[in-house]
C-alpha positions in Angstrom: 0.0 0.0 0.0 1.1 3.5 -0.7 1.8 5.7 2.3 -0.5 8.7 2.9 2.6 10.5 4.2 3.4 14.0 3.2 0.0 14.8 1.6 -1.1 18.4 1.5 -4.5 18.5 -0.2 -4.8 22.2 0.1 -1.9 22.7 -2.3 -2.9 20.2 -5.0 -3.4 22.7 -7.7 -1.4 25.6 -6.4 1.6 26.1 -8.6 2.0 29.9 -8.2 5.4 31.4 -7.8 5.4 33.1 -4.4 8.0 35.7 -3.6 8.8 37.6 -0.4 7.0 35.0 1.7 5.7 36.2 5.1 3.7 34.2 7.7 0.0 35.0 8.2 -1.1 32.5 10.8 1.2 31.0 13.5 -1.7 29.3 15.3 -2.1 26.5 12.8 -0.1 23.4 13.7 3.0 23.1 11.5 3.6 19.9 9.5 6.5 17.7 10.6 9.9 18.6 9.2 10.1 15.4 7.1 6.8 16.2 5.5 7.9 19.7 4.7 11.1 18.4 3.2 9.3 15.8 1.0 7.2 18.5 -0.4 10.2 20.9 -0.8 11.8 18.4 -3.1 8.8 18.4 -5.4 7.6 21.9 -5.3 8.8 24.6 -2.9 5.5 26.5 -3.3 3.7 23.7 -1.6 5.7 24.2 1.5 4.8 27.8 1.7 1.1 26.9 1.3 1.4 24.2 4.0 2.9 26.7 6.4 0.1 29.3 5.7 2.4 31.8 4.1 1.6 34.5 1.6 3.5 37.0 -0.4 3.9 40.5 1.0 1.1 42.8 -0.2 -1.3 39.9 -0.7 -4.7 41.0 0.8 -6.6 38.6 3.1 -10.1 37.8 1.8 -11.7 39.2 5.0 -10.2 42.6 4.3 -10.8 42.8 0.6 -13.3 44.6 -1.6 -14.4 41.2 -2.8 -15.7 40.4 0.7 -17.4 43.7 1.1 -19.2 43.2 -2.2 -20.1 39.7 -1.3 -21.9 40.9 1.9 -24.2 43.0 -0.3 -25.3 40.4 -2.6 -29.0 39.8 -2.9 -30.4 36.6 -1.4 -31.0 35.1 -4.8 -27.4 35.7 -5.9 -26.2 34.0 -2.7 -28.3 30.9 -3.6 -26.8 30.9 -7.1 -23.3 31.1 -5.7 -24.1 28.2 -3.3 -25.4 26.1 -6.1 -22.3 26.8 -8.1 -20.1 25.9 -5.2 -21.9 22.6 -4.8 -21.5 21.9 -8.5 -17.8 22.6 -8.3 -17.6 20.3 -5.2 -19.3 17.6 -7.2 -16.9 18.1 -10.1 -13.9 18.1 -7.8 -15.1 14.8 -6.3 -15.4 13.2 -9.8 -11.9 14.5 -10.7 -10.5 12.9 -7.5 -12.3 9.7 -8.4 -10.9 9.5 -11.9 -7.4 10.5 -10.7 -7.6 7.8 -8.1 -8.5 5.2 -10.8 -5.7 6.5 -13.1 -3.1 6.3 -10.3 -4.2 2.8 -9.4 -3.1 1.8 -12.9 0.1 3.8 -12.6 1.0 2.2 -9.3 0.4 -1.3 -10.6 2.6 -0.7 -13.6 5.4 0.9 -11.6 5.3 -1.9 -9.1 5.8 -4.4 -11.9 8.7 -2.4 -13.3 10.4 -2.2 -9.9 10.7 -5.9 -9.8 13.4 -5.7 -12.6 16.1 -3.5 -11.1 18.6 -4.8 -13.7 16.5 -3.4 -16.5 16.0 -0.1 -14.7 19.8 0.1 -14.2 20.6 -0.2 -17.9 17.5 1.1 -19.7 16.0 3.7 -17.3 19.2 5.1 -15.8 21.3 4.2 -18.9 24.2 2.9 -16.7 26.7 0.4 -17.9 28.9 -2.2 -16.2 31.8 0.3 -16.4 30.2 2.5 -13.8 31.4 0.4 -10.8 34.8 -0.1 -12.5 35.2 3.7 -12.8 34.2 4.3 -9.2 36.6 1.6 -8.0 39.5 3.2 -9.8 38.6 6.6 -8.2 38.6 5.0 -4.8 42.2 3.9 -5.2 45.0 6.2 -3.8 46.9 5.3 -7.0 44.2 6.4 -9.3 45.5 7.7 -12.6 44.2 9.1 -15.9 45.5 6.0 -17.7 43.6 3.6 -15.4 40.5 5.8 -15.5 40.3 6.4 -19.2 39.0 3.0 -20.5 35.9 3.0 -18.3 35.1 6.6 -19.0 35.7 6.2 -22.7 33.1 3.4 -22.8 30.3 5.8 -21.8 29.9 8.4 -24.7 27.5 10.5 -22.7 30.2 10.9 -20.0 32.8 11.9 -22.6 30.5 14.7 -23.8 29.9 16.0 -20.3 33.7 16.1 -19.5 34.6 17.8 -22.8 32.0 20.4 -22.0 33.3 20.9 -18.5 37.0 21.1 -19.5 36.2 23.7 -22.1 34.2 25.8 -19.6 35.6 29.1 -18.3 36.5 27.5 -15.0 38.9 24.9 -16.5 39.8 26.5 -19.8 43.6 26.6 -20.5 45.6 29.1 -22.6 48.8 28.6 -24.5 51.9 30.7 -24.3 50.3 33.3 -26.6 47.2 33.6 -24.5 45.0 31.7 -26.9 42.3 29.4 -25.5 43.2 25.7 -25.9 40.1 23.8 -27.0 40.2 20.3 -25.7 38.6 17.4 -27.7 40.7 14.5 -26.6 39.4 12.5 -23.5 42.8 11.8 -22.0 43.7 15.5 -22.2 40.3 16.4 -20.6 40.9 14.0 -17.7 44.4 15.4 -17.2 43.3 19.0 -17.3 40.5 18.4 -14.8 42.7 16.3 -12.5 42.0 13.1 -10.4 41.0 14.9 -7.2 38.4 16.9 -9.1 37.2 13.8 -11.0 36.6 12.1 -7.7 34.0 14.7 -7.0 32.7 15.3 -10.5 32.2 11.8 -11.8 29.7 10.6 -9.1 27.9 13.9 -9.5 27.6 13.3 -13.3 26.2 9.8 -12.6 23.5 11.4 -10.6 22.9 14.0 -13.3 22.5 11.1 -15.8 19.9 9.5 -13.5 17.8 12.7 -13.2 14.3 12.7 -14.7 14.1 14.8 -17.9 10.4 15.7 -17.9 8.9 16.8 -14.6 6.1 19.2 -15.6 4.3 20.8 -13.8 7.0 20.5 -11.1 9.9 22.3 -12.8 12.1 22.5 -9.7 12.5 18.8 -9.1 15.8 18.5 -10.9 17.2 21.6 -9.1 16.1 20.5 -5.6 17.2 16.8 -6.1 20.6 17.9 -7.4 21.0 20.2 -4.4 20.0 17.5 -1.9 22.2 14.9 -3.4 25.2 17.2 -3.6 24.7 18.4 0.0 24.3 14.8 1.2 27.4 13.6 -0.6 29.6 16.5 0.7 28.2 16.2 4.2 29.0 12.4 4.2 32.5 13.1 2.9 33.1 15.7 5.7 31.6 13.5 8.4 33.4 10.2 7.4 36.4 10.7 9.7 34.0 11.1 12.7 32.5 7.7 11.9 35.7 5.8 10.9 34.5 5.6 7.3 36.4 6.2 4.1 35.7 9.8 2.8 35.3 8.8 -0.9 33.1 5.8 -0.1 31.0 8.0 2.1 30.8 10.6 -0.6 29.7 8.0 -3.2 27.1 6.6 -0.8 25.7 10.1 -0.1 25.7 11.4 -3.7 24.1 8.3 -5.1 21.7 7.5 -2.3 19.1 9.3 -4.4 19.4 7.0 -7.4 16.2 5.2 -6.4 14.4 8.5 -5.9 15.5 9.6 -9.4 14.4 6.4 -10.9 11.0 6.3 -9.2 10.5 9.9 -10.3 11.4 9.0 -13.9 9.0 6.1 -13.9 6.2 8.1 -12.5 6.2 10.8 -15.1 6.8 8.4 -17.9 4.1 6.0 -16.8 1.7 8.9 -16.1 2.1 10.2 -19.6 1.5 6.7 -21.1 -1.5 5.7 -18.9 -3.1 9.2 -19.2 -2.9 9.0 -23.0 -4.2 5.5 -23.0 -7.2 6.4 -20.8 -8.0 9.4 -22.9 -8.1 7.2 -26.0 -10.2 4.7 -24.3 -12.7 7.3 -23.1 -12.9 8.7 -26.6 -13.4 5.3 -28.1 -16.2 4.5 -25.6 -17.7 7.9 -26.0 -17.4 8.7 -22.3 -17.4 12.5 -22.7 -17.5 13.3 -19.0 -14.5 11.0 -18.3 -12.6 12.4 -21.2 -13.2 16.0 -20.1 -12.2 15.1 -16.6 -9.0 13.3 -17.7 -7.9 16.5 -19.5 -8.0 18.3 -16.2 -5.8 15.8 -14.4 -2.0 16.5 -14.2 0.8 14.6 -12.4 0.1 14.6 -8.6 2.8 15.7 -6.1 0.9 13.7 -3.4 1.1 10.4 -5.3 4.7 11.1 -6.4 5.8 11.7 -2.7 4.0 8.6 -1.6 5.8 6.5 -4.3 9.2 8.0 -3.4 8.7 7.3 0.3 7.5 3.7 -0.4 10.1 2.6 -2.9 13.2 4.9 -3.2 15.6 3.6 -0.6 14.9 -0.1 -1.4 15.4 0.6 -5.1 18.6 2.4 -4.5 19.9 -0.7 -2.7 18.8 -2.9 -5.5 20.6 -0.7 -8.0 23.8 -0.8 -6.0 23.5 -4.6 -6.2 24.3 -4.3 -9.9 27.5 -2.5 -9.1 29.8 -5.3 -8.1 32.6 -3.2 -6.5 36.0 -4.7 -5.9 37.5 -1.9 -3.8 34.6 0.1 -2.5 32.8 -1.5 0.5 29.7 -2.7 -1.5 27.9 -4.5 1.3 28.3 -1.6 3.7 27.0 0.9 1.1 24.0 -1.4 0.3 23.2 -1.8 4.0 23.4 2.0 4.5 20.8 2.8 1.9 18.6 -0.3 2.6 18.3 -0.4 6.4 16.1 1.9 8.5 15.4 1.0 12.1 18.0 -1.6 13.1 19.7 -2.4 16.3 23.2 -2.5 14.9 24.1 0.2 12.3 27.3 0.3 10.2 29.5 3.3 10.1 28.2 4.1 6.6 24.6 3.9 7.7 25.3 6.4 10.5 27.2 8.7 8.1 24.4 8.6 5.6 21.7 9.3 8.2 23.7 12.2 9.6 24.5 13.6 6.2 20.8 13.4 5.1 19.6 15.0 8.3 22.0 17.9 8.1 21.3 18.5 4.3 17.6 18.5 4.9 17.9 21.0 7.8 20.0 23.3 5.7 17.6 23.2 2.7 14.6 23.8 4.9 16.4 26.7 6.6 17.3 28.2 3.1 13.6 27.9 2.1 12.5 29.5 5.4 10.5 26.4 6.1 11.9 25.7 9.6 12.5 28.1 12.5 15.6 28.1 14.8 13.9 26.1 17.6 13.0 23.3 15.2 16.5 23.3 13.7 18.1 23.1 17.1 15.8 20.3 18.2 16.5 18.3 15.0 20.3 18.7 15.4 20.1 17.5 19.0 18.0 14.4 18.0 20.6 13.4 15.4 23.3 13.2 18.1 26.3 14.2 16.0 29.7 13.0 17.3 31.8 15.7 19.1 33.2 18.2 16.6 31.1 16.9 13.7 28.8 20.0 13.6 31.9 22.3 13.6 33.2 20.4 10.7 30.0 20.7 8.7 29.7 24.4 9.4 33.1 25.0 7.7 31.9 23.2 4.5 30.0 24.7 1.6 27.7 21.7 1.1 25.9 22.9 -2.0 28.9 23.4 -4.3 31.5 20.9 -5.3 34.9 22.1 -4.0 36.7 21.8 -7.4 40.2 23.3 -7.6 41.9 24.8 -10.7 45.6 24.6 -11.5 46.2 28.3 -12.0 49.8 27.6 -13.2 48.5 25.9 -16.3 46.0 28.6 -17.2 
């Protein structure tokens, strides 16, 4: 069964862009932080709505001219308005019913697809067997361009990404005459970027590869997911020494812990588009005009997507890691870290991932003004960070990869 967790029905159709958010009612009970964060990843506007916030200058209905005019309506007009309201309520109920039926089909199809993680690994995420080989090479202290090149070269999409990066303003090199050197050779690109930078970049590019391409009407999903994955990876990397874990292995665990979430999100939008089109064609064929008109009003649902993510993401991430047979990285510890939840004995990587996720979520909620200082302090105390861990995290920019540039070669 899908979890009803993180559902905010009042925000179902509200996709407005709100700026200069200010609170309007502090008496309403605030949703749990985890619920706010789940909605933040899908659509930041939903969180503002959940917290009862409005943009500065927005007039409350009770103080508006609309309310004044409404009080002066004739009795018969009031009756007409009430009838219209009841009609809209009936229509909304029918829309909810059709949406529920549609999402039942979507759920069944996605559940069937999730049984074949090997197909999702290769066909949905477009990963190859060279991914674990590449990550193993990066985990070695003796990693070199010559050892890394074969696995990178086997993935044309990764070659394209690296050529674009090495020719960007950040990494661009100039010759003795000051002319920009355009790089087209993979080995040269790897050399110019450098192994230390590649240890950060390549896992990040794997995540980018896994990102859903179409997310309408929730255009911020790729931005928030990338921000969350980057923050989790860099937090895990910084926290690793406090938990006796390897920094690179912790970084890979944190950065790629959202592979399942990315995959579930991809499946949802793709399956929604397919099932929605199929149901429209069926309604047209059966001449069900009311069903057809209702289906045209139904768009992807944040509530159903959040429920799917919460139900399947972590388990799917673990299943996807199963298809990365590492030889150097601690495969079993990484899989346990993303698969286990409430267990008596937790591995160091499980503790690192939980701590990294918690801190990343708190920072993102704070940035979005979706959590106050008291809530943040309480959440940090609950996490029980090791001594010195918070001081370490405060010194790290967790939202940007700390890439370095060899200025001598520019």
